[in-house]
DSSP file (Angstrom, degrees, kcal/mol; ACC not computed):
  #  RESIDUE AA STRUCTURE BP1 BP2  ACC     N-H-->O    O-->H-N    N-H-->O    O-->H-N    TCO  KAPPA ALPHA  PHI   PSI    X-CA   Y-CA   Z-CA
    1    1 A M              0   0    0      0, 0.0     3,-0.2     0, 0.0   131,-0.1   0.000 360.0 360.0 360.0 -53.4    4.2   -6.8    7.5
    2    2 A F        +     0   0    0    129,-0.2     3,-0.2     1,-0.1   130,-0.1   0.546 360.0  47.8-101.2  -8.3    6.6   -6.2    4.7
    3    3 A S  S    S+     0   0    0    128,-0.3    -1,-0.1     1,-0.1   128,-0.1   0.164  83.8  82.3-125.7  18.7    5.2   -2.9    3.3
    4    4 A R        +     0   0    0     -3,-0.2    43,-1.5     4,-0.1    -1,-0.1   0.277  63.2 107.8-109.6  11.8    4.6   -0.5    6.2
    5    5 A S  S  > S-     0   0    0     41,-0.2     4,-2.5    -3,-0.2     5,-0.3  -0.554  81.6-113.2 -82.9 154.9    8.2    0.8    6.6
    6    6 A P  H  > S+     0   0    0      0, 0.0     4,-2.4     0, 0.0     5,-0.2   0.876 116.3  52.3 -55.3 -39.0    8.9    4.3    5.5
    7    7 A S  H  > S+     0   0    0      2,-0.2     4,-2.0     1,-0.2     5,-0.1   0.897 111.1  46.0 -68.1 -38.1   11.2    3.1    2.7
    8    8 A H  H  > S+     0   0    0     -3,-0.2     4,-2.4     2,-0.2    -1,-0.2   0.907 113.4  48.5 -70.3 -40.7    8.5    0.8    1.3
    9    9 A V  H  X S+     0   0    0     -4,-2.5     4,-2.6     2,-0.2     5,-0.3   0.905 110.4  53.1 -63.9 -40.2    5.8    3.4    1.5
   10   10 A A  H  X>S+     0   0    0     -4,-2.4     5,-2.3    -5,-0.3     4,-2.2   0.923 110.3  46.9 -60.0 -44.9    8.1    5.9   -0.2
   11   11 A E  H  <5S+     0   0    0     -4,-2.0    -1,-0.2     3,-0.2    -2,-0.2   0.917 112.5  50.2 -63.6 -42.4    8.7    3.5   -3.1
   12   12 A Y  H  <5S+     0   0    0     -4,-2.4    -2,-0.2     1,-0.2    -1,-0.2   0.903 117.8  38.5 -61.9 -43.1    4.9    2.8   -3.3
   13   13 A I  H  <5S-     0   0    0     -4,-2.6    -1,-0.2    -5,-0.1    -2,-0.2   0.725 111.7-119.3 -82.7 -22.7    4.0    6.5   -3.4
   14   14 A G  T  <5S+     0   0    0     -4,-2.2     2,-0.2     1,-0.3    -3,-0.2   0.874  71.2 114.3  86.1  41.2    7.0    7.5   -5.6
   15   15 A T      < -     0   0    0     -5,-2.3    -1,-0.3    -6,-0.1     2,-0.1  -0.704  69.8 -79.3-129.1-177.7    8.8    9.9   -3.2
   16   16 A T     >  -     0   0    0     -2,-0.2     4,-2.2     1,-0.1     5,-0.2  -0.455  34.0-119.9 -83.2 159.6   12.0   10.0   -1.3
   17   17 A R  H  > S+     0   0    0      2,-0.2     4,-2.9     1,-0.2     5,-0.2   0.893 113.7  52.9 -63.3 -40.6   12.6    8.1    2.0
   18   18 A G  H  > S+     0   0    0      2,-0.2     4,-2.3     1,-0.2     5,-0.2   0.922 109.7  47.0 -63.3 -44.8   13.3   11.4    3.8
   19   19 A T  H  > S+     0   0    0      2,-0.2     4,-2.3     1,-0.2    -1,-0.2   0.920 114.8  47.2 -62.0 -43.9   10.1   13.0    2.6
   20   20 A M  H  X S+     0   0    0     -4,-2.2     4,-2.8     2,-0.2     5,-0.2   0.909 110.5  52.0 -66.3 -41.7    8.1    9.9    3.6
   21   21 A S  H  X S+     0   0    0     -4,-2.9     4,-2.1     1,-0.2    -1,-0.2   0.927 112.4  45.0 -60.4 -45.8    9.8    9.6    7.0
   22   22 A Q  H  X S+     0   0    0     -4,-2.3     4,-2.1     2,-0.2    -1,-0.2   0.878 112.7  51.8 -66.8 -37.4    9.0   13.2    7.8
   23   23 A T  H  X S+     0   0    0     -4,-2.3     4,-2.4    -5,-0.2    -2,-0.2   0.927 110.5  47.9 -63.7 -45.2    5.4   12.8    6.5
   24   24 A L  H  X S+     0   0    0     -4,-2.8     4,-2.2     1,-0.2    -2,-0.2   0.883 110.3  52.0 -64.5 -38.1    4.8    9.7    8.7
   25   25 A K  H  X S+     0   0    0     -4,-2.1     4,-2.3    -5,-0.2    -1,-0.2   0.905 110.5  48.6 -63.8 -40.5    6.3   11.5   11.7
   26   26 A A  H  X S+     0   0    0     -4,-2.1     4,-1.6     2,-0.2    -2,-0.2   0.908 111.0  50.1 -65.7 -41.7    3.9   14.4   11.1
   27   27 A L  H  <>S+     0   0    0     -4,-2.4     5,-2.6     1,-0.2     6,-0.8   0.865 110.3  51.1 -64.1 -35.4    0.9   12.0   10.8
   28   28 A A  H ><5S+     0   0    0     -4,-2.2     3,-1.2     4,-0.2    -2,-0.2   0.910 107.2  52.6 -67.2 -42.1    2.0   10.3   14.0
   29   29 A R  H 3<5S+     0   0    0     -4,-2.3    -1,-0.2     1,-0.3    -2,-0.2   0.844 109.4  50.2 -61.6 -32.6    2.1   13.7   15.8
   30   30 A K  T 3<5S-     0   0    0     -4,-1.6    -1,-0.3    -5,-0.1    -2,-0.2   0.535 118.4-114.4 -83.6  -6.1   -1.4   14.4   14.6
   31   31 A G  T < 5S+     0   0    0     -3,-1.2    22,-0.4    -4,-0.4    21,-0.3   0.642  85.0 115.3  86.2  15.1   -2.6   11.0   15.9
   32   32 A Y  S   <S+     0   0    0     -5,-2.6    18,-2.4    20,-0.2     2,-0.3   0.749  80.2  20.4 -90.2 -26.2   -3.4    9.5   12.5
   33   33 A V  E     -A   49   0A   0     -6,-0.8     2,-0.4    16,-0.3    -2,-0.2  -0.941  68.7-144.0-134.9 159.0   -0.7    6.7   12.5
   34   34 A E  E     -A   48   0A   0     14,-2.6    14,-1.9    -2,-0.3     2,-0.3  -0.979  17.5-126.1-127.2 145.4    1.3    5.0   15.2
   35   35 A E  E     -A   47   0A   0     -2,-0.4     2,-0.4    12,-0.2    12,-0.2  -0.644  20.8-167.3 -88.7 139.5    4.8    3.8   15.0
   36   36 A H  E     -A   46   0A   0     10,-3.1    10,-2.5    -2,-0.3     2,-0.4  -0.996   2.3-162.1-127.3 131.5    5.8    0.3   15.8
   37   37 A R  E     -A   45   0A   0     -2,-0.4     8,-0.2     8,-0.2     2,-0.2  -0.904  26.0-114.3-110.6 142.1    9.4   -0.9   16.4
   38   38 A K        -     0   0    0      6,-1.8     3,-0.4     3,-0.7     6,-0.2  -0.500  17.4-134.0 -73.5 141.3   10.3   -4.6   16.2
   39   39 A E  S    S+     0   0    0      1,-0.2     3,-0.3    -2,-0.2    -1,-0.1   0.910 105.4  44.7 -60.0 -44.1   11.5   -6.1   19.5
   40   40 A H  S    S+     0   0    0      1,-0.3     2,-0.2     2,-0.1    -1,-0.2   0.622 126.4  28.4 -80.4 -13.2   14.5   -7.8   18.0
   41   41 A D    >   -     0   0    0     -3,-0.4     3,-1.9     3,-0.1    -3,-0.7  -0.723  60.7-171.8-150.3  94.5   15.6   -4.7   15.9
   42   42 A Q  T 3  S+     0   0    0     -3,-0.3    -1,-0.1     1,-0.3    -3,-0.1   0.640  86.2  65.3 -64.7 -14.2   14.7   -1.3   17.2
   43   43 A R  T 3  S+     0   0    0     -6,-0.1     2,-0.7     2,-0.0    -1,-0.3   0.727  82.2  89.6 -77.9 -21.0   15.8    0.3   13.9
   44   44 A S    <   -     0   0    0     -3,-1.9    -6,-1.8    -6,-0.2     2,-0.4  -0.682  61.7-179.2 -83.4 115.0   13.0   -1.5   12.1
   45   45 A I  E     +A   37   0A   0     -2,-0.7     2,-0.3    -8,-0.2    -8,-0.2  -0.905  11.5 176.4-118.3 140.3    9.9    0.8   12.1
   46   46 A S  E     -A   36   0A   0    -10,-2.5   -10,-3.1    -2,-0.4     2,-0.3  -0.946  16.9-141.7-134.2 161.7    6.5    0.2   10.7
   47   47 A Y  E     -A   35   0A   0    -43,-1.5     2,-0.4    -2,-0.3   -12,-0.2  -0.924  11.6-170.3-125.4 148.2    3.4    2.4   10.8
   48   48 A E  E     -A   34   0A   0    -14,-1.9   -14,-2.6    -2,-0.3     5,-0.1  -0.993  31.4-103.8-136.8 143.0   -0.3    1.6   11.2
   49   49 A L  E     -A   33   0A   0     -2,-0.4   -16,-0.3   -16,-0.2     2,-0.1  -0.381  33.5-140.4 -62.1 139.7   -3.4    3.7   10.9
   50   50 A T     >  -     0   0    0    -18,-2.4     4,-2.5     1,-0.1     5,-0.2  -0.396  33.2 -96.3 -86.6 175.6   -5.0    4.7   14.2
   51   51 A K  H  > S+     0   0    0      1,-0.2     4,-1.9     2,-0.2     5,-0.1   0.913 129.3  49.8 -58.6 -42.8   -8.8    4.8   14.7
   52   52 A E  H  > S+     0   0    0    -21,-0.3     4,-1.9     1,-0.2    -1,-0.2   0.891 109.7  50.9 -64.6 -39.6   -8.7    8.5   13.9
   53   53 A G  H  > S+     0   0    0    -22,-0.4     4,-2.1   -21,-0.2    -2,-0.2   0.901 108.9  50.6 -64.2 -41.4   -6.6    7.9   10.8
   54   54 A A  H  X S+     0   0    0     -4,-2.5     4,-1.7     1,-0.2    -1,-0.2   0.871 108.4  53.0 -64.9 -36.2   -9.0    5.3    9.5
   55   55 A E  H  X S+     0   0    0     -4,-1.9     4,-0.7     2,-0.2    -1,-0.2   0.903 107.9  50.5 -64.9 -40.6  -11.9    7.8   10.1
   56   56 A I  H >< S+     0   0    0     -4,-1.9     3,-1.0     1,-0.2    -2,-0.2   0.915 108.7  52.3 -62.5 -43.2  -10.1   10.4    8.1
   57   57 A V  H 3< S+     0   0    0     -4,-2.1    -1,-0.2     1,-0.3    -2,-0.2   0.860 108.5  51.1 -62.2 -35.8   -9.6    7.9    5.2
   58   58 A R  H 3< S+     0   0    0     -4,-1.7    -1,-0.3    -5,-0.1    -2,-0.2   0.599  88.2 109.5 -79.1 -10.7  -13.3    7.1    5.2
   59   59 A Q  S << S-     0   0    0     -3,-1.0    -3,-0.0    -4,-0.7    -4,-0.0  -0.202  86.8 -77.0 -65.3 158.4  -14.4   10.7    5.0
   60   60 A S        -     0   0    0      1,-0.1    -1,-0.1     2,-0.0    -2,-0.0  -0.261  44.9-147.8 -54.9 136.9  -15.9   12.1    1.8
   61   61 A N     >  -     0   0    0      1,-0.1     4,-2.6    -3,-0.1     5,-0.2  -0.949   5.4-153.5-114.1 116.6  -13.3   12.8   -0.9
   62   62 A P  H  > S+     0   0    0      0, 0.0     4,-2.2     0, 0.0     5,-0.1   0.826  96.3  51.9 -61.8 -31.4  -14.0   15.7   -3.2
   63   63 A V  H  > S+     0   0    0      2,-0.2     4,-2.5     1,-0.2     5,-0.2   0.940 111.5  46.0 -69.3 -45.7  -12.0   14.2   -6.0
   64   64 A A  H  > S+     0   0    0      1,-0.2     4,-2.5     2,-0.2    -1,-0.2   0.899 113.2  50.8 -62.0 -39.9  -13.8   10.9   -5.8
   65   65 A Q  H  X S+     0   0    0     -4,-2.6     4,-1.4     2,-0.2    -1,-0.2   0.919 110.0  49.4 -63.2 -43.5  -17.1   12.7   -5.7
   66   66 A A  H  X S+     0   0    0     -4,-2.2     4,-0.6     2,-0.2    -2,-0.2   0.906 112.0  47.8 -64.1 -41.3  -16.2   14.8   -8.7
   67   67 A I  H >< S+     0   0    0     -4,-2.5     3,-1.1     1,-0.2    -1,-0.2   0.912 109.9  53.3 -65.1 -41.0  -15.2   11.7  -10.7
   68   68 A G  H 3< S+     0   0    0     -4,-2.5    -1,-0.2     1,-0.3    -2,-0.2   0.785 106.7  53.2 -62.7 -27.6  -18.4   10.0   -9.6
   69   69 A D  H 3< S+     0   0    0     -4,-1.4    -1,-0.3    -3,-0.2    -2,-0.2   0.576  89.1 101.2 -84.0 -10.8  -20.4   12.9  -11.0
   70   70 A M  S << S-     0   0    0     -3,-1.1     5,-0.1    -4,-0.6    -3,-0.0  -0.366  89.1 -91.3 -71.0 152.7  -18.7   12.7  -14.4
   71   71 A P    >>  -     0   0    0      0, 0.0     4,-2.1     0, 0.0     3,-0.7  -0.343  39.4-113.4 -58.5 147.7  -20.6   11.1  -17.3
   72   72 A L  H 3> S+     0   0    0      1,-0.3     4,-2.3     2,-0.2     5,-0.2   0.840 116.2  56.3 -56.0 -37.5  -19.8    7.4  -17.5
   73   73 A E  H 3> S+     0   0    0      1,-0.2     4,-1.9     2,-0.2    -1,-0.3   0.877 108.3  47.9 -65.4 -35.3  -18.0    7.9  -20.9
   74   74 A N  H <> S+     0   0    0     -3,-0.7     4,-2.5     2,-0.2    -2,-0.2   0.882 109.9  52.5 -70.0 -38.4  -15.6   10.4  -19.3
   75   75 A Q  H  X S+     0   0    0     -4,-2.1     4,-2.6     1,-0.2    -2,-0.2   0.910 109.7  49.6 -60.8 -41.7  -15.0    8.1  -16.3
   76   76 A A  H  X S+     0   0    0     -4,-2.3     4,-2.4     2,-0.2    -2,-0.2   0.898 111.2  48.3 -65.3 -41.1  -14.1    5.3  -18.8
   77   77 A M  H  X S+     0   0    0     -4,-1.9     4,-2.4     2,-0.2    -2,-0.2   0.900 112.1  49.6 -65.8 -40.5  -11.7    7.6  -20.7
   78   78 A L  H  X S+     0   0    0     -4,-2.5     4,-2.7     2,-0.2    -2,-0.2   0.929 111.4  48.9 -62.8 -45.4  -10.1    8.7  -17.4
   79   79 A E  H  X S+     0   0    0     -4,-2.6     4,-2.6     1,-0.2    -2,-0.2   0.917 111.1  50.3 -60.5 -43.3   -9.7    5.1  -16.3
   80   80 A Q  H  X S+     0   0    0     -4,-2.4     4,-2.1     1,-0.2    -1,-0.2   0.918 111.9  47.5 -61.9 -44.1   -8.2    4.2  -19.7
   81   81 A G  H  X S+     0   0    0     -4,-2.4     4,-2.4     2,-0.2    -2,-0.2   0.902 112.9  48.2 -64.3 -41.7   -5.7    7.0  -19.4
   82   82 A L  H  X S+     0   0    0     -4,-2.7     4,-2.5     2,-0.2    -2,-0.2   0.898 111.0  50.6 -66.5 -39.6   -4.8    6.2  -15.9
   83   83 A M  H  X S+     0   0    0     -4,-2.6     4,-2.4     2,-0.2    -2,-0.2   0.890 110.6  49.7 -64.9 -38.5   -4.3    2.5  -16.8
   84   84 A Q  H  X S+     0   0    0     -4,-2.1     4,-2.2     2,-0.2    -2,-0.2   0.920 111.2  49.2 -65.6 -42.7   -2.1    3.5  -19.7
   85   85 A G  H  X S+     0   0    0     -4,-2.4     4,-2.4     1,-0.2    -2,-0.2   0.903 111.0  50.1 -61.9 -41.2    0.0    5.7  -17.4
   86   86 A L  H  X S+     0   0    0     -4,-2.5     4,-2.6     2,-0.2    -2,-0.2   0.909 109.2  51.6 -63.8 -42.5    0.3    2.9  -14.9
   87   87 A S  H  X S+     0   0    0     -4,-2.4     4,-2.0     1,-0.2    -2,-0.2   0.907 111.3  47.3 -61.1 -42.2    1.5    0.5  -17.6
   88   88 A L  H  X S+     0   0    0     -4,-2.2     4,-2.0     2,-0.2    -1,-0.2   0.901 111.8  50.3 -66.1 -40.6    4.1    3.0  -18.7
   89   89 A A  H  X S+     0   0    0     -4,-2.4     4,-1.6     1,-0.2    -2,-0.2   0.897 109.8  50.9 -64.9 -39.8    5.3    3.6  -15.1
   90   90 A L  H  <>S+     0   0    0     -4,-2.6     5,-3.9     2,-0.2     6,-0.4   0.893 107.8  53.1 -63.4 -39.3    5.5   -0.2  -14.6
   91   91 A A  H ><5S+     0   0    0     -4,-2.0     3,-1.4     1,-0.2    -1,-0.2   0.907 108.5  49.5 -62.3 -41.6    7.6   -0.5  -17.7
   92   92 A V  H 3<5S+     0   0    0     -4,-2.0    -1,-0.2     1,-0.3    -2,-0.2   0.837 109.3  53.8 -64.3 -32.3   10.0    2.2  -16.4
   93   93 A N  T ><5S-     0   0    0     -4,-1.6     3,-1.4    -5,-0.2    -1,-0.3   0.124 125.6-101.4 -90.2  20.3   10.2    0.3  -13.1
   94   94 A G  T < 5S-     0   0    0     -3,-1.4    -3,-0.2     1,-0.3    -2,-0.1   0.743  70.1 -65.2  68.5  22.7   11.2   -3.0  -14.9
   95   95 A G  T 3 <S+     0   0    0     -5,-3.9     2,-0.3     1,-0.3    -1,-0.3   0.462  94.2 146.8  80.2   0.4    7.6   -4.3  -14.6
   96   96 A R    <   -     0   0    0     -3,-1.4    -1,-0.3    -6,-0.4     2,-0.3  -0.560  25.7-175.9 -75.3 129.1    7.8   -4.5  -10.8
   97   97 A S        -     0   0    0     38,-0.5     2,-0.3    -2,-0.3    38,-0.1  -0.772  24.7-131.8-122.0 164.6    4.5   -3.8   -9.2
   98   98 A F        +     0   0    0     -2,-0.3     2,-0.3   -86,-0.1    35,-0.1  -0.812  38.9 146.5-103.5 156.4    2.9   -3.4   -5.9
   99   99 A G  E     -B  132   0B   0     33,-0.6    33,-2.1    -2,-0.3    36,-0.2  -0.968  51.1 -65.9-171.6 176.2   -0.3   -5.2   -5.0
  100  100 A Q  E >   -B  131   0B   0     -2,-0.3     3,-1.9    31,-0.2     4,-0.3  -0.491  43.8-120.5 -75.0 146.3   -2.1   -6.8   -2.2
  101  101 A C  G >  S+     0   0    0     29,-2.1     3,-1.9    26,-0.5     6,-0.2   0.876 111.7  62.0 -51.8 -40.2   -0.5   -9.9   -0.6
  102  102 A K  G 3  S+     0   0    0     26,-2.6    -1,-0.3     1,-0.3    27,-0.1   0.686 104.4  47.7 -66.3 -16.2   -3.6  -11.9   -1.5
  103  103 A S  G <  S+     0   0    0     -3,-1.9    35,-1.0    25,-0.2    -1,-0.3   0.340  90.1 111.8-102.2   6.8   -3.1  -11.3   -5.3
  104  104 A C  B X  S-C  137   0C   0     -3,-1.9     3,-1.5    -4,-0.3    33,-0.2  -0.505  73.8-128.4 -83.4 147.0    0.6  -12.2   -5.2
  105  105 A A  T 3  S+     0   0    0     31,-2.6    -1,-0.1     1,-0.3    32,-0.1   0.733 111.2  54.8 -62.6 -22.2    2.0  -15.2   -6.9
  106  106 A H  T 3  S+     0   0    0     30,-0.2    11,-2.9    28,-0.1     2,-0.4   0.484  82.2 111.2 -90.5  -4.1    3.7  -16.1   -3.6
  107  107 A H  E <   -D  116   0D   0     -3,-1.5     2,-0.5    -6,-0.2     9,-0.2  -0.582  49.7-164.0 -79.4 127.7    0.5  -16.0   -1.5
  108  108 A D  E >   -D  115   0D   0      7,-2.6     7,-1.4    -2,-0.4     3,-0.5  -0.956   6.7-167.7-111.3 122.2   -0.6  -19.4   -0.2
  109  109 A V  T 3   +     0   0    0     -2,-0.5    -1,-0.1     1,-0.2     5,-0.1   0.301  61.1 101.8 -92.9   9.2   -4.3  -19.4    0.9
  110  110 A T  T 3  S+     0   0    0      5,-0.1     2,-0.3     3,-0.1    -1,-0.2   0.622  75.4  61.7 -74.9 -10.1   -4.1  -22.8    2.7
  111  111 A T  S <  S-     0   0    0     -3,-0.5     4,-0.1     1,-0.1     3,-0.0  -0.729  97.5-104.5-109.3 165.6   -3.9  -21.2    6.2
  112  112 A E  S    S+     0   0    0     -2,-0.3     3,-0.1     1,-0.2    -1,-0.1   0.891 118.1  22.4 -56.1 -46.3   -6.4  -18.9    7.8
  113  113 A N  S    S-     0   0    0      1,-0.3    15,-0.3    10,-0.2    -1,-0.2   0.524 117.5-105.5-100.9  -7.7   -4.5  -15.6    7.3
  114  114 A G        -     0   0    0     -5,-0.1     9,-2.3     9,-0.1     2,-0.3  -0.260  25.3-116.2 101.5 166.6   -2.3  -16.7    4.4
  115  115 A F  E     -DE 108 122D   0     -7,-1.4    -7,-2.6     7,-0.2     2,-0.8  -0.996  12.1-132.1-145.4 135.1    1.3  -17.6    4.0
  116  116 A C  E  >> -DE 107 121D   0      5,-3.0     4,-1.3    -2,-0.3     5,-1.3  -0.816  16.7-170.8 -90.9 110.4    4.1  -15.9    2.1
  117  117 A K  T  45S+     0   0    0    -11,-2.9    -1,-0.2    -2,-0.8   -10,-0.1   0.753  83.4  57.9 -72.8 -23.6    5.9  -18.7    0.2
  118  118 A L  T  45S+     0   0    0    -12,-0.2    -1,-0.2     1,-0.2   -11,-0.0   0.942 121.5  23.7 -70.0 -47.6    8.7  -16.3   -0.9
  119  119 A L  T  45S-     0   0    0      2,-0.1    -2,-0.2   -13,-0.1    -1,-0.2   0.454 101.6-128.3 -99.0  -2.7    9.7  -15.4    2.7
  120  120 A C  T  <5 +     0   0    0     -4,-1.3     2,-0.3     1,-0.2    -3,-0.2   0.923  63.2 128.2  55.4  51.1    8.3  -18.5    4.4
  121  121 A V  E   < -E  116   0D   0     -5,-1.3    -5,-3.0     0, 0.0     2,-0.2  -0.989  60.0-118.7-136.1 145.8    6.3  -16.7    7.0
  122  122 A S  E     -E  115   0D   0     -2,-0.3    -7,-0.2    -7,-0.2     2,-0.2  -0.584  34.1-121.9 -77.3 143.4    2.7  -16.8    8.1
  123  123 A L        -     0   0    0     -9,-2.3   -10,-0.2    -2,-0.2     3,-0.1  -0.597  20.3-122.9 -85.7 148.3    0.7  -13.6    7.6
  124  124 A E    >   -     0   0    0     -2,-0.2     3,-2.1     1,-0.2     4,-0.4  -0.447  50.3 -69.3 -80.8 161.3   -1.0  -11.9   10.5
  125  125 A P  T 3  S+     0   0    0      0, 0.0    -1,-0.2     0, 0.0   -12,-0.1  -0.287 122.6  11.0 -53.3 130.7   -4.7  -11.2   10.5
  126  126 A G  T >  S+     0   0    0     -3,-0.1     3,-1.2   -13,-0.1     4,-0.1   0.226  95.5 108.0  87.1 -13.8   -5.6   -8.6    7.9
  127  127 A E  G X   +     0   0    0     -3,-2.1     3,-1.7     1,-0.3   -26,-0.5   0.782  65.2  68.8 -70.5 -24.9   -2.1   -8.6    6.2
  128  128 A K  G 3  S+     0   0    0     -4,-0.4   -26,-2.6   -15,-0.3    -1,-0.3   0.723  99.0  52.8 -65.7 -17.8   -3.3  -10.3    3.1
  129  129 A D  G <  S+     0   0    0     -3,-1.2    -1,-0.3   -28,-0.2     2,-0.2   0.414  95.7  89.2 -94.1   0.1   -5.2   -7.2    2.2
  130  130 A K  S <  S-     0   0    0     -3,-1.7   -29,-2.1    -4,-0.1   -28,-0.2  -0.550  88.5 -90.1 -96.7 162.6   -2.2   -4.9    2.6
  131  131 A I  E     -B  100   0B   0    -31,-0.2     2,-0.5    -2,-0.2  -128,-0.3  -0.347  37.6-146.2 -70.8 153.5    0.3   -3.9   -0.1
  132  132 A C  E >   -B   99   0B   0    -33,-2.1     3,-1.4     1,-0.1   -33,-0.6  -0.982  14.2-157.0-128.6 122.8    3.4   -6.1   -0.5
  133  133 A I  T 3  S+     0   0    0     -2,-0.5    -1,-0.1     1,-0.3  -130,-0.1   0.751 100.4  51.2 -66.7 -24.8    6.8   -4.8   -1.5
  134  134 A E  T 3  S+     0   0    0    -35,-0.1    -1,-0.3     2,-0.1   -28,-0.1   0.281  83.4 147.3 -94.2   9.2    7.7   -8.3   -2.8
  135  135 A H    <   -     0   0    0     -3,-1.4   -38,-0.5   -36,-0.2     2,-0.4  -0.141  23.6-178.3 -57.0 134.4    4.5   -8.6   -4.9
  136  136 A E        -     0   0    0    -40,-0.1   -31,-2.6   -38,-0.0   -30,-0.2  -1.000  34.9-107.3-130.0 134.1    4.6  -10.5   -8.1
  137  137 A E  B     -C  104   0C   0     -2,-0.4     2,-0.2   -33,-0.2   -33,-0.2  -0.347  35.5-117.3 -59.7 132.9    1.6  -10.8  -10.4
  138  138 A A              0   0    0    -35,-1.0    -1,-0.1     1,-0.1   -33,-0.0  -0.530 360.0 360.0 -69.3 138.0    0.0  -14.2  -10.3
  139  139 A R              0   0    0     -2,-0.2    -1,-0.1    -3,-0.1    -2,-0.1   0.412 360.0 360.0-105.1 360.0    0.3  -15.8  -13.7
């Protein structure tokens, strides 16, 4: 809902809006994502994986396979290094993080799909598992 616009995806990935916009357009041309415009504001665009895009994401990943084949102690060292890098990146970003809606301090689980207390809106089915640009770590 809040995190599928080109600008939010760009921020999440750490690239420019222009690069992300062109990347999403290329993915749409290949049939991996589809563009959605809001009825009340045609300038507001979001993207969603198509069935073909979801299949590509589920395919075997050589990097994941290689990490899985590493000795457990090397996997642990890699995880530690990546976590340290993430902590440093968060510090540079003023501590602002991305995360799934369901792990956000503003997420209310009292409704079937969840509710964003910050923006006062009900979440659509499946949105609680998506990234949230407004995410704040639950304390």
